[in-house]
All heavy atoms as an XYZ file, in Angstrom:
965
protein
N       0.843     -1.164      0.000
C       0.000      0.000      0.000
C       0.897      1.239      0.000
O       1.841      1.326      0.760
C      -0.888     -0.020      1.242
C      -1.765      1.197      1.311
S      -2.645      1.346      2.862
C      -4.033      0.309      2.564
N       0.598      2.176     -0.833
C       1.394      3.410     -0.886
C       0.686      4.505     -0.124
O      -0.537      4.533     -0.040
C       1.621      3.872     -2.350
O       0.351      4.104     -2.933
C       2.406      2.834     -3.132
N       1.488      5.410      0.400
C       0.908      6.529      1.133
C       0.613      7.671      0.186
O       1.325      7.887     -0.788
C       1.878      7.003      2.210
C       2.058      6.002      3.317
C       2.915      6.571      4.429
O       3.330      7.727      4.345
O       3.163      5.828      5.363
N      -0.421      8.393      0.474
C      -0.806      9.537     -0.322
C      -0.137     10.773      0.266
O      -0.508     11.214      1.353
C      -2.331      9.684     -0.301
C      -2.802     10.853     -1.121
O      -1.995     11.605     -1.665
N      -4.108     10.996     -1.209
N       0.868     11.345     -0.424
C       1.570     12.484      0.145
C       0.696     13.717      0.317
O       1.006     14.588      1.103
C       2.708     12.753     -0.847
C       2.330     12.073     -2.098
C       1.365     10.976     -1.737
N      -0.428     13.788     -0.376
C      -1.287     14.956     -0.242
C      -2.347     14.785      0.845
O      -3.154     15.661      1.065
C      -1.969     15.263     -1.576
O      -2.824     14.187     -1.923
N      -2.345     13.608      1.500
C      -3.336     13.371      2.552
C      -3.103     14.332      3.710
O      -1.984     14.715      4.014
C      -3.236     11.930      3.049
N      -4.202     14.706      4.360
C      -4.072     15.636      5.477
C      -3.395     14.935      6.651
O      -3.532     13.733      6.825
C      -5.446     16.155      5.883
O      -6.260     15.082      6.289
N      -2.647     15.700      7.453
C      -1.962     15.091      8.582
C      -2.945     14.609      9.629
O      -4.097     15.026      9.663
C      -1.094     16.234      9.128
C      -1.740     17.469      8.649
C      -2.429     17.115      7.357
N      -2.459     13.697     10.490
C      -3.273     13.193     11.588
C      -3.729     14.369     12.454
O      -2.967     15.298     12.675
C      -2.441     12.238     12.445
C      -1.918     11.038     11.705
C      -2.796      9.830     11.904
O      -3.566      9.801     12.874
O      -2.717      8.929     11.084
N      -4.950     14.345     12.947
C      -5.369     15.432     13.836
C      -4.552     15.387     15.122
O      -4.207     14.313     15.595
C      -6.839     15.114     14.106
C      -7.011     13.673     13.787
C      -5.977     13.334     12.758
N      -4.231     16.547     15.654
C      -3.465     16.579     16.888
C      -4.400     16.330     18.060
O      -5.567     16.692     18.037
C      -2.757     17.932     17.073
O      -3.730     18.965     17.023
C      -1.713     18.155     16.013
N      -3.854     15.684     19.076
C      -4.636     15.367     20.258
C      -4.914     16.637     21.049
O      -4.111     17.556     21.064
C      -3.870     14.373     21.116
N      -6.068     16.666     21.680
C      -6.387     17.759     22.595
C      -5.974     17.283     23.973
O      -6.461     16.270     24.465
C      -7.893     18.084     22.559
C      -8.226     19.147     23.589
C      -8.307     18.511     21.170
N      -5.039     18.003     24.576
C      -4.486     17.568     25.844
C      -5.397     17.932     27.013
O      -6.000     19.001     27.041
C      -3.106     18.189     26.061
C      -2.029     17.713     25.100
C      -0.731     18.467     25.354
C      -1.809     16.222     25.221
N      -5.457     17.051     27.946
C      -6.156     17.259     29.208
C      -5.553     18.468     29.920
O      -4.355     18.722     29.818
C      -5.957     15.968     30.020
C      -6.528     16.038     31.402
O      -5.840     16.597     32.280
O      -7.624     15.511     31.609
N      -6.365     19.209     30.654
C      -5.860     20.398     31.343
C      -4.787     20.058     32.366
O      -3.901     20.873     32.633
C      -7.008     21.158     32.006
O      -7.613     20.359     33.001
N      -4.823     18.855     32.919
C      -3.783     18.445     33.863
C      -2.443     18.324     33.155
O      -1.416     18.777     33.672
C      -4.146     17.111     34.541
O      -5.425     17.236     35.166
C      -3.109     16.717     35.563
N      -2.439     17.746     31.969
C      -1.194     17.623     31.207
C      -0.712     19.007     30.793
O       0.491     19.290     30.863
C      -1.373     16.698     29.985
C      -1.706     15.275     30.440
C      -0.113     16.698     29.122
C      -2.042     14.314     29.323
N      -1.621     19.871     30.396
C      -1.226     21.240     30.060
C      -0.587     21.931     31.264
O       0.391     22.662     31.133
C      -2.432     22.040     29.558
C      -2.891     21.603     28.187
C      -4.131     22.340     27.709
O      -4.736     23.091     28.507
O      -4.497     22.150     26.541
N      -1.125     21.697     32.461
C      -0.547     22.253     33.679
C       0.839     21.706     33.957
O       1.736     22.441     34.395
N       1.041     20.424     33.701
C       2.359     19.803     33.865
C       3.357     20.447     32.903
O       4.493     20.755     33.285
C       2.267     18.274     33.655
C       3.639     17.651     33.440
C       1.563     17.619     34.830
N       2.937     20.661     31.677
C       3.805     21.302     30.683
C       4.178     22.709     31.145
O       5.361     23.087     31.109
C       3.105     21.326     29.305
C       2.987     19.916     28.747
C       3.851     22.245     28.335
C       2.054     19.792     27.564
N       3.195     23.471     31.600
C       3.466     24.830     32.088
C       4.425     24.814     33.267
O       5.351     25.630     33.339
C       2.155     25.511     32.500
C       1.257     25.872     31.355
C      -0.104     26.370     31.819
O      -0.303     26.560     33.039
O      -0.974     26.555     30.942
N       4.218     23.882     34.205
C       5.086     23.791     35.384
C       6.523     23.462     34.993
O       7.467     24.029     35.540
C       4.545     22.734     36.356
N       6.694     22.573     34.034
C       8.041     22.218     33.571
C       8.704     23.407     32.873
O       9.876     23.709     33.120
C       7.975     21.010     32.634
N       7.951     24.091     32.032
C       8.519     25.231     31.308
C       8.845     26.401     32.235
O       9.803     27.141     31.980
C       7.569     25.671     30.193
C       7.416     24.669     29.040
C       6.360     25.144     28.048
C       8.747     24.412     28.338
N       8.086     26.553     33.323
C       8.395     27.599     34.296
C       9.781     27.402     34.911
O      10.416     28.360     35.327
C       7.342     27.615     35.409
C       6.025     28.209     34.983
C       4.934     28.047     36.021
O       5.202     27.513     37.126
O       3.795     28.455     35.731
N      10.223     26.147     34.971
C      11.545     25.840     35.518
C      12.566     25.606     34.407
O      13.597     24.987     34.599
C      11.473     24.608     36.436
C      10.620     24.851     37.659
C      11.187     25.981     38.497
C      10.316     26.263     39.712
N      10.820     27.360     40.510
N      12.245     26.138     33.223
C      13.158     26.132     32.074
C      13.497     24.732     31.564
O      14.618     24.468     31.130
C      14.453     26.891     32.388
C      14.254     28.275     32.969
C      13.672     29.211     31.963
C      13.676     30.625     32.536
N      12.465     31.341     32.292
N      12.515     23.827     31.592
C      12.717     22.497     31.013
C      13.069     22.638     29.535
O      12.556     23.523     28.843
C      11.466     21.649     31.176
N      13.938     21.782     29.075
C      14.389     21.822     27.679
C      13.757     20.685     26.874
O      13.450     19.629     27.414
C      15.904     21.646     27.620
C      16.675     22.677     28.366
C      18.151     22.355     28.260
N      18.919     23.167     29.175
C      20.186     22.938     29.452
N      20.820     21.936     28.894
N      20.826     23.724     30.291
N      13.642     20.926     25.581
C      13.242     19.877     24.630
C      12.004     19.115     25.081
O      11.957     17.891     25.015
C      14.400     18.913     24.376
C      15.653     19.624     23.903
O      15.523     20.543     23.075
O      16.754     19.279     24.366
N      10.984     19.826     25.506
C       9.767     19.200     26.012
C       8.930     18.684     24.850
O       8.668     19.411     23.894
C       8.979     20.212     26.839
C       7.872     19.604     27.684
C       7.763     20.362     28.996
C       6.562     19.578     26.978
N       8.540     17.423     24.951
C       7.648     16.833     23.949
C       6.568     16.020     24.670
O       6.740     15.611     25.812
C       8.375     15.923     22.938
C       8.989     14.713     23.621
C       9.422     16.695     22.159
C       9.404     13.631     22.646
N       5.471     15.793     23.965
C       4.407     14.925     24.445
C       4.173     13.877     23.377
O       3.982     14.206     22.201
C       3.105     15.714     24.724
C       1.981     14.771     25.149
C       3.339     16.791     25.768
N       4.209     12.609     23.785
C       3.922     11.508     22.876
C       2.549     10.942     23.194
O       2.246     10.630     24.351
C       4.971     10.404     23.015
C       6.410     10.771     22.676
C       7.327      9.566     22.884
C       6.526     11.297     21.257
N       1.717     10.812     22.172
C       0.381     10.226     22.296
C       0.522      8.726     22.067
O       0.795      8.283     20.956
C      -0.548     10.853     21.258
C      -1.973     10.360     21.362
O      -2.216      9.323     22.015
O      -2.853     11.019     20.774
N       0.346      7.942     23.112
C       0.543      6.493     23.052
C      -0.770      5.717     22.996
O      -0.761      4.487     23.059
C       1.346      6.034     24.283
C       2.701      6.699     24.475
C       3.281      6.323     25.821
C       3.643      6.317     23.358
N      -1.884      6.408     22.867
C      -3.187      5.740     22.943
C      -3.370      4.656     21.890
O      -4.027      3.655     22.162
C      -4.316      6.756     22.852
C      -4.368      7.668     24.078
C      -5.407      8.726     23.933
N      -5.041      9.608     22.816
C      -5.786     10.581     22.366
N      -6.962     10.816     22.904
N      -5.382     11.329     21.367
N      -2.817      4.813     20.711
C      -2.988      3.817     19.654
C      -1.861      2.792     19.611
O      -1.831      1.949     18.718
C      -3.095      4.511     18.291
C      -4.393      5.282     18.144
O      -5.386      4.924     18.819
O      -4.414      6.257     17.367
N      -0.947      2.851     20.567
C       0.215      1.959     20.525
C       0.083      0.748     21.439
O       0.974     -0.089     21.474
C       1.485      2.734     20.903
O       1.436      3.098     22.270
N      -0.995      0.675     22.190
C      -1.166     -0.451     23.104
C      -0.311     -0.326     24.353
O      -0.056     -1.313     25.040
N       0.143      0.876     24.655
C       1.008      1.112     25.811
C       0.189      1.069     27.099
O      -1.035      1.076     27.085
C       1.715      2.455     25.676
N       0.880      1.091     28.198
C       0.283      1.037     29.527
C      -0.242      2.390     30.006
O      -0.823      2.489     31.086
C       1.317      0.520     30.526
C       2.600      1.304     30.502
C       2.764      2.411     31.319
C       3.624      0.953     29.637
C       3.933      3.149     31.276
C       4.792      1.689     29.598
C       4.945      2.788     30.418
N      -0.032      3.435     29.228
C      -0.477      4.782     29.568
C      -0.881      5.493     28.283
O      -0.568      5.028     27.187
C       0.643      5.551     30.315
O       0.118      6.765     30.828
C       1.831      5.820     29.413
N      -1.557      6.624     28.413
C      -2.025      7.344     27.231
C      -0.985      8.304     26.655
O      -0.913      8.485     25.445
C      -3.289      8.138     27.556
C      -4.477      7.241     27.839
O      -4.459      6.059     27.433
O      -5.436      7.722     28.470
N      -0.209      8.951     27.537
C       0.749      9.960     27.088
C       2.055      9.844     27.865
O       2.053      9.477     29.037
C       0.215     11.388     27.321
C      -0.998     11.725     26.518
C      -2.277     11.588     27.059
C      -0.887     12.194     25.213
C      -3.402     11.895     26.330
C      -2.011     12.508     24.474
C      -3.260     12.359     25.033
O      -4.381     12.668     24.301
N       3.138     10.195     27.200
C       4.416     10.473     27.848
C       4.670     11.965     27.697
O       4.536     12.517     26.598
C       5.585      9.762     27.158
C       5.812      8.333     27.565
C       6.742      7.582     26.874
C       5.143      7.736     28.623
C       6.995      6.273     27.218
C       5.387      6.419     28.973
C       6.322      5.686     28.269
N       5.034     12.612     28.778
C       5.547     13.976     28.746
C       7.033     13.826     29.041
O       7.409     13.289     30.084
C       4.868     14.873     29.798
C       5.461     16.277     29.762
C       3.358     14.909     29.584
N       7.876     14.264     28.116
C       9.320     14.060     28.232
C      10.016     15.411     28.144
O       9.723     16.199     27.249
C       9.851     13.139     27.111
C       9.100     11.804     27.108
C      11.355     12.921     27.246
C       9.401     10.922     25.899
N      10.945     15.649     29.083
C      11.716     16.886     29.041
C      13.067     16.656     29.697
O      13.303     15.609     30.304
C      10.975     18.037     29.712
S      10.689     17.823     31.475
N      13.925     17.654     29.571
C      15.271     17.582     30.131
C      15.556     18.795     30.989
O      15.032     19.877     30.739
C      16.323     17.537     29.009
O      16.123     16.424     28.178
N      16.403     18.583     31.982
C      16.968     19.655     32.788
C      18.478     19.599     32.631
O      19.041     18.514     32.475
N      19.141     20.734     32.670
C      20.568     20.794     32.402
C      21.460     20.240     33.492
O      22.640     20.001     33.261
N      20.912     20.007     34.695
C      21.694     19.500     35.820
C      20.767     18.730     36.744
O      19.539     18.809     36.616
C      22.333     20.657     36.576
O      21.319     21.448     37.190
N      21.353     18.013     37.711
C      20.531     17.315     38.693
C      19.649     18.292     39.466
O      18.492     18.008     39.756
C      21.405     16.529     39.679
C      22.049     15.344     39.071
N      23.401     15.267     38.876
C      21.531     14.188     38.594
C      23.699     14.120     38.311
N      22.573     13.441     38.133
N      20.210     19.434     39.777
C      19.459     20.450     40.523
C      18.252     20.933     39.704
O      17.156     21.104     40.240
C      20.371     21.619     40.863
C      19.639     22.719     41.620
C      20.588     23.770     42.077
N      21.241     23.231     43.276
C      22.227     23.825     43.913
N      22.695     24.960     43.477
N      22.746     23.286     44.989
N      18.455     21.151     38.412
C      17.337     21.604     37.584
C      16.298     20.496     37.406
O      15.097     20.773     37.426
C      17.819     22.096     36.221
C      16.684     22.715     35.425
C      17.086     23.204     34.056
O      18.150     22.859     33.550
N      16.222     24.002     33.451
N      16.744     19.254     37.243
C      15.795     18.133     37.157
C      14.931     18.108     38.406
O      13.713     17.982     38.335
C      16.536     16.791     36.947
C      15.606     15.601     37.183
C      17.138     16.721     35.551
N      15.559     18.247     39.571
C      14.818     18.251     40.830
C      13.823     19.405     40.883
O      12.672     19.230     41.307
C      15.795     18.331     42.002
C      15.113     18.274     43.341
C      16.118     18.322     44.478
C      15.368     18.291     45.807
N      16.205     18.534     46.941
N      14.229     20.595     40.441
C      13.340     21.757     40.447
C      12.146     21.539     39.518
O      11.008     21.891     39.857
C      14.107     23.017     40.046
N      12.380     20.958     38.358
C      11.299     20.673     37.409
C      10.301     19.702     38.037
O       9.089     19.906     37.999
C      11.854     20.126     36.077
C      12.657     21.207     35.346
C      10.733     19.584     35.189
C      13.502     20.675     34.194
N      10.823     18.631     38.640
C       9.964     17.620     39.264
C       9.148     18.232     40.395
O       7.936     17.997     40.499
C      10.809     16.423     39.759
C       9.987     15.492     40.643
C      11.385     15.668     38.571
N       9.779     19.031     41.246
C       9.062     19.663     42.357
C       7.972     20.594     41.849
O       6.876     20.652     42.412
C      10.039     20.406     43.261
C      10.917     19.467     44.072
C      12.015     20.174     44.850
O      12.214     21.405     44.666
O      12.700     19.496     45.634
N       8.240     21.314     40.782
C       7.245     22.207     40.191
C       6.054     21.417     39.651
O       4.892     21.796     39.846
C       7.895     23.037     39.087
O       6.965     23.901     38.483
N       6.336     20.319     38.970
C       5.267     19.472     38.423
C       4.435     18.868     39.547
O       3.199     18.886     39.505
C       5.857     18.370     37.519
C       6.421     18.994     36.233
C       4.805     17.301     37.203
C       7.252     18.045     35.399
N       5.091     18.358     40.584
C       4.359     17.760     41.700
C       3.485     18.793     42.412
O       2.353     18.495     42.786
C       5.331     17.099     42.672
C       5.954     15.837     42.110
C       6.958     15.189     43.037
O       7.596     15.899     43.852
O       7.106     13.956     42.942
N       4.007     20.013     42.566
C       3.209     21.081     43.186
C       1.987     21.390     42.333
O       0.883     21.580     42.857
C       4.068     22.330     43.377
N       2.154     21.449     41.024
C       1.027     21.728     40.123
C      -0.012     20.615     40.208
O      -1.219     20.880     40.198
C       1.549     21.877     38.692
C       0.499     22.278     37.682
C      -0.051     23.686     37.913
N       0.964     24.694     37.780
C       1.173     25.424     36.691
N       0.395     25.273     35.641
N       2.127     26.329     36.676
N       0.443     19.380     40.308
C      -0.495     18.265     40.432
C      -1.281     18.353     41.739
O      -2.486     18.107     41.760
C       0.251     16.923     40.351
C       0.821     16.564     38.982
C       1.752     15.362     39.093
C      -0.279     16.299     37.969
N      -0.608     18.728     42.824
C      -1.296     18.878     44.121
C      -2.324     20.005     44.062
O      -3.442     19.854     44.539
C      -0.286     19.144     45.238
C       0.412     17.907     45.742
C       1.195     18.182     47.016
N       2.213     19.219     46.874
C       3.438     19.019     46.415
N       3.818     17.821     46.025
N       4.282     20.024     46.333
N      -1.942     21.141     43.475
C      -2.853     22.288     43.368
C      -4.097     21.908     42.575
O      -5.206     22.294     42.914
C      -2.139     23.497     42.720
C      -1.107     24.072     43.686
C      -3.135     24.566     42.294
C      -0.164     25.074     43.044
N      -3.895     21.125     41.531
C      -5.018     20.700     40.699
C      -5.825     19.563     41.300
O      -6.770     19.078     40.691
N      -5.428     19.103     42.499
C      -6.144     18.010     43.129
C      -5.843     16.655     42.537
O      -6.518     15.671     42.815
N      -4.829     16.606     41.711
C      -4.463     15.356     41.046
C      -3.431     14.621     41.875
O      -2.428     15.177     42.280
C      -3.887     15.671     39.659
C      -3.444     14.496     38.859
C      -4.662     13.674     38.415
N      -4.241     12.538     37.655
C      -4.523     12.350     36.393
N      -5.239     13.230     35.742
N      -4.105     11.288     35.761
N      -3.683     13.380     42.127
C      -2.766     12.574     42.914
C      -1.857     11.805     41.973
O      -2.314     11.092     41.100
C      -3.564     11.609     43.786
C      -2.749     10.661     44.593
C      -3.648      9.835     45.489
N      -4.145      8.638     44.866
C      -3.413      7.549     44.636
N      -2.148      7.529     44.932
N      -3.965      6.478     44.105
N      -0.554     11.981     42.174
C       0.365     11.159     41.392
C       0.357      9.767     41.994
O       0.149      9.599     43.195
C       1.770     11.745     41.376
C       2.505     11.594     42.682
C       3.833     12.319     42.647
N       4.676     12.014     43.761
C       4.437     12.284     45.023
N       3.304     12.845     45.355
N       5.294     11.965     45.965
N       0.586      8.769     41.190
C       0.598      7.401     41.689
C       1.954      7.088     42.308
O       2.045      6.562     43.393
C       0.250      6.417     40.559
C      -1.200      6.641     40.149
C       0.482      4.994     40.996
C      -1.640      5.855     38.963
N       3.016      7.476     41.637
C       4.353      7.133     42.115
C       5.384      8.040     41.465
O       5.260      8.396     40.304
C       4.661      5.682     41.735
C       5.978      5.175     42.196
C       5.838      4.184     43.325
O       4.792      3.613     43.514
N       6.888      3.995     44.067
N       6.400      8.405     42.225
C       7.557      9.098     41.678
C       8.761      8.205     41.920
O       8.972      7.731     43.035
C       7.774     10.467     42.357
O       6.627     11.285     42.117
C       8.997     11.172     41.798
N       9.520      7.957     40.875
C      10.699      7.100     40.961
C      11.939      7.878     40.557
O      11.894      8.680     39.619
C      10.564      5.896     40.022
C       9.430      4.964     40.359
C       9.702      4.121     41.588
O      10.889      3.910     41.932
O       8.724      3.693     42.214
N      13.051      7.637     41.242
C      14.333      8.205     40.843
C      14.542      9.634     41.269
O      15.216     10.392     40.569
N      14.006     10.025     42.421
C      14.012     11.433     42.838
C      15.393     12.087     42.856
O      15.496     13.281     42.679
C      13.349     11.572     44.205
N      16.457     11.341     43.049
C      17.795     11.956     43.114
C      18.707     11.396     42.029
O      19.901     11.208     42.243
C      18.397     11.715     44.492
N      18.151     11.143     40.861
C      18.933     10.519     39.803
C      18.877     11.338     38.515
O      18.331     12.434     38.486
C      18.414      9.093     39.509
O      17.077      9.189     39.009
C      18.430      8.222     40.750
N      19.413     10.748     37.452
C      19.439     11.373     36.129
C      18.106     11.250     35.389
O      17.945     11.830     34.325
C      20.521     10.723     35.270
C      21.910     10.951     35.797
O      22.112     11.944     36.524
O      22.798     10.148     35.486
N      17.198     10.444     35.934
C      15.909     10.209     35.280
C      14.849     10.086     36.363
O      14.872      9.156     37.165
C      15.986      8.945     34.455
C      14.741      8.493     33.757
C      13.527      9.121     33.682
C      14.599      7.281     33.018
N      12.639      8.381     32.940
C      13.276      7.249     32.511
C      15.447      6.236     32.711
C      12.796      6.198     31.748
C      14.966      5.192     31.946
C      13.656      5.174     31.460
N      13.924     11.014     36.390
C      12.826     10.958     37.343
C      11.546     10.687     36.564
O      11.281     11.319     35.541
C      12.697     12.262     38.154
C      11.536     12.175     39.130
C      13.992     12.572     38.882
N      10.771      9.739     37.065
C       9.521      9.337     36.427
C       8.384      9.633     37.395
O       8.447      9.245     38.560
C       9.599      7.838     36.116
C       8.416      7.193     35.436
C       8.910      6.084     34.528
C       7.426      6.638     36.440
N       7.376     10.343     36.916
C       6.174     10.615     37.701
C       5.015      9.903     37.005
O       4.632     10.277     35.900
C       5.887     12.128     37.804
C       7.090     12.880     38.361
C       4.638     12.372     38.654
C       6.972     14.393     38.254
N       4.495      8.879     37.660
C       3.422      8.072     37.082
C       2.083      8.604     37.576
O       1.793      8.569     38.768
C       3.603      6.614     37.498
C       2.608      5.680     36.839
O       1.623      6.154     36.236
O       2.810      4.460     36.922
N       1.282      9.103     36.651
C      -0.051      9.621     36.964
C      -1.133      8.748     36.355
O      -2.253      9.191     36.120
C      -0.176     11.065     36.481
S       0.952     12.180     37.306
N      -0.811      7.506     36.071
C      -1.675      6.487     35.504
C      -2.001      6.729     34.034
O      -1.555      5.976     33.192
C      -2.957      6.291     36.312
C      -3.776      5.131     35.828
C      -3.309      3.839     35.944
C      -5.004      5.325     35.205
C      -4.039      2.759     35.458
C      -5.746      4.259     34.730
C      -5.260      2.977     34.864
N      -2.753      7.770     33.701
C      -3.102      7.983     32.300
C      -2.036      8.777     31.548
O      -2.101      8.884     30.330
C      -4.476      8.624     32.136
C      -4.663      9.896     32.927
O      -3.897     10.122     33.871
O      -5.587     10.661     32.600
N      -1.054      9.307     32.262
C       0.133      9.875     31.624
C       1.321      9.708     32.556
O       1.158      9.586     33.771
C      -0.063     11.338     31.211
C      -0.233     12.304     32.353
C       0.868     12.995     32.860
C      -1.482     12.558     32.896
C       0.713     13.898     33.894
C      -1.642     13.459     33.923
C      -0.543     14.134     34.430
N       2.496      9.658     31.945
C       3.742      9.492     32.689
C       4.675     10.620     32.279
O       4.843     10.894     31.088
C       4.400      8.125     32.408
C       5.738      8.001     33.122
C       3.468      6.990     32.816
N       5.271     11.268     33.274
C       6.220     12.350     33.032
C       7.625     11.798     33.233
O       7.900     11.142     34.242
C       5.985     13.534     33.998
C       6.967     14.663     33.712
C       4.543     14.020     33.914
N       8.505     12.061     32.267
C       9.909     11.665     32.352
C      10.741     12.943     32.332
O      10.643     13.725     31.384
C      10.317     10.813     31.151
C       9.537      9.548     31.014
N       9.918      8.385     31.633
C       8.405      9.266     30.318
C       9.048      7.421     31.326
N       8.118      7.938     30.532
N      11.555     13.144     33.357
C      12.457     14.292     33.407
C      13.870     13.744     33.472
O      14.217     13.005     34.399
C      12.174     15.204     34.622
C      13.044     16.456     34.552
C      10.695     15.588     34.686
N      14.682     14.091     32.473
C      16.019     13.538     32.309
C      17.094     14.614     32.392
O      16.826     15.781     32.104
C      16.184     12.947     30.896
C      15.393     11.723     30.593
C      14.186     11.797     29.913
C      15.877     10.473     30.934
C      13.481     10.659     29.580
C      15.180      9.328     30.607
C      13.972      9.415     29.936
N      18.314     14.178     32.683
C      19.477     14.983     32.321
C      19.701     14.712     30.832
O      19.279     13.660     30.317
C      20.728     14.598     33.131
O      21.012     13.218     32.928
C      20.565     14.915     34.612
N      20.344     15.622     30.099
C      20.504     15.420     28.653
C      21.214     14.114     28.274
O      20.801     13.434     27.328
C      21.318     16.639     28.203
C      20.995     17.686     29.213
C      20.831     16.938     30.517
N      22.252     13.764     29.002
C      23.010     12.549     28.676
C      22.147     11.301     28.844
O      22.192     10.382     28.017
C      24.262     12.431     29.560
C      25.231     13.578     29.439
C      24.828     14.807     30.258
O      23.995     14.710     31.195
O      25.348     15.896     29.945
N      21.371     11.262     29.909
C      20.518     10.099     30.165
C      19.391     10.028     29.144
O      19.036      8.947     28.674
C      19.967     10.152     31.602
O      21.072     10.250     32.499
C      19.160      8.921     31.938
N      18.856     11.165     28.778
C      17.803     11.181     27.753
C      18.345     10.662     26.430
O      17.679      9.865     25.752
C      17.254     12.584     27.585
C      16.091     12.646     26.604
C      15.470     13.997     26.590
N      14.371     14.081     25.651
C      13.588     15.115     25.539
N      13.750     16.166     26.326
N      12.615     15.128     24.644
N      19.539     11.082     26.056
C      20.152     10.583     24.822
C      20.385      9.076     24.891
O      20.164      8.365     23.913
C      21.482     11.290     24.543
C      21.300     12.724     24.095
O      20.184     13.103     23.683
O      22.287     13.483     24.165
N      20.827      8.593     26.050
C      21.129      7.168     26.200
C      19.874      6.314     26.053
O      19.860      5.334     25.324
C      21.798      6.906     27.563
C      22.149      5.474     27.782
C      23.294      4.942     27.219
C      21.332      4.650     28.539
C      23.624      3.601     27.411
C      21.650      3.315     28.741
C      22.801      2.799     28.172
N      18.796      6.670     26.751
C      17.580      5.854     26.729
C      16.686      6.138     25.533
O      15.928      5.267     25.108
C      16.789      6.019     28.027
C      17.466      5.314     29.164
C      18.196      6.028     30.101
C      17.412      3.934     29.291
C      18.838      5.383     31.148
C      18.056      3.284     30.329
C      18.771      4.013     31.247
O      19.411      3.371     32.275
N      16.752      7.327     24.987
C      16.079      7.693     23.741
C      14.638      7.173     23.639
O      14.298      6.433     22.723
C      16.919      7.205     22.559
O      16.427      7.737     21.367
N      13.816      7.593     24.582
C      12.416      7.151     24.569
C      11.689      7.547     23.293
O      10.801      6.829     22.834
C      11.667      7.715     25.779
C      12.068      7.196     27.146
C      11.162      7.803     28.214
C      12.033      5.690     27.210
N      12.068      8.685     22.730
C      11.430      9.123     21.490
C      11.650      8.114     20.374
O      10.765      7.859     19.571
C      11.969     10.490     21.049
C      11.691     11.602     22.018
C      12.819     11.856     23.023
O      13.489     10.898     23.456
O      13.017     13.019     23.384
N      12.827      7.518     20.336
C      13.125      6.501     19.320
C      12.436      5.187     19.678
O      11.834      4.527     18.830
C      14.633      6.295     19.199
C      15.028      5.304     18.111
C      16.526      5.074     18.026
N      17.163      4.801     19.307
C      17.145      3.617     19.927
N      16.502      2.608     19.396
N      17.764      3.462     21.075
N      12.489      4.821     20.953
C      11.888      3.570     21.413
C      10.381      3.538     21.139
O       9.837      2.514     20.744
C      12.159      3.396     22.909
C      11.686      2.107     23.546
C      12.411      0.913     22.940
C      11.904      2.154     25.048
N       9.718      4.670     21.331
C       8.286      4.788     21.079
C       8.054      5.540     19.765
O       7.157      6.377     19.655
C       7.596      5.508     22.233
C       7.616      4.685     23.488
C       8.547      4.733     24.484
C       6.685      3.678     23.847
N       8.236      3.820     25.444
C       7.101      3.159     25.086
C       5.536      3.156     23.254
C       6.412      2.143     25.743
C       4.844      2.154     23.906
C       5.291      1.661     25.135
N       8.841      5.231     18.757
C       8.811      5.924     17.475
C       7.480      5.849     16.746
O       7.187      6.695     15.905
N       6.649      4.870     17.078
C       5.353      4.767     16.417
C       4.309      5.695     17.039
O       3.196      5.821     16.534
C       4.839      3.320     16.471
C       4.614      2.820     17.886
O       5.267      3.267     18.834
N       3.708      1.868     18.043
N       4.648      6.365     18.120
C       3.703      7.270     18.790
C       3.621      8.600     18.052
O       4.602      9.073     17.474
C       4.152      7.507     20.231
N       2.458      9.186     18.118
C       2.242     10.509     17.535
C       2.791     11.563     18.473
O       2.498     11.545     19.667
C       0.735     10.728     17.329
C       0.282     12.085     16.807
C       0.764     12.278     15.382
C      -1.225     12.203     16.890
N       3.623     12.464     17.959
C       4.115     13.568     18.787
C       3.078     14.677     18.754
O       2.695     15.154     17.695
C       5.470     14.064     18.279
C       6.071     15.097     19.211
C       7.514     15.390     18.894
O       8.243     14.561     18.373
N       7.941     16.587     19.208
N       2.631     15.076     19.936
C       1.588     16.080     20.065
C       2.214     17.455     19.991
O       3.226     17.733     20.626
C       0.839     15.925     21.409
C      -0.218     16.995     21.574
C       0.221     14.538     21.510
N       1.610     18.323     19.218
C       2.094     19.691     19.107
C       1.735     20.451     20.377
O       0.582     20.430     20.828
C       1.454     20.366     17.894
C       2.048     21.713     17.589
C       1.510     22.272     16.285
O       1.221     21.483     15.366
O       1.383     23.500     16.218
N       2.735     21.124     20.965
C       2.473     21.889     22.196
C       2.850     23.340     22.005
O       3.525     23.710     21.095
C       3.216     21.316     23.416
C       4.711     21.162     23.140
C       2.606     19.999     23.814
C       5.506     20.732     24.352
């Protein structure tokens, strides 16, 4: 089957206000290279990945604390936070997962490549 190059692009997902708040909280702390992957059609264990980087361990920690505060303000309970003092912090909110990396760790694990079949949501 050939693809039609003139076909319209896939519609972009409309993000939940909680995810939008997470994005805002990360950007307030100068998160870098922030992307959202829509995993709903991939059979994944969650609907979205929010992925970003901080330039140092201190910045990763600040980004995570900002996101957790935003989740508390919104009344949203995170399920689990893993790796609080490492190069990769994961915040599991069940229907979306936030990954905050140092740049080197993000390059090493390359979630964007691993989940290459996911639609990248425009933010």
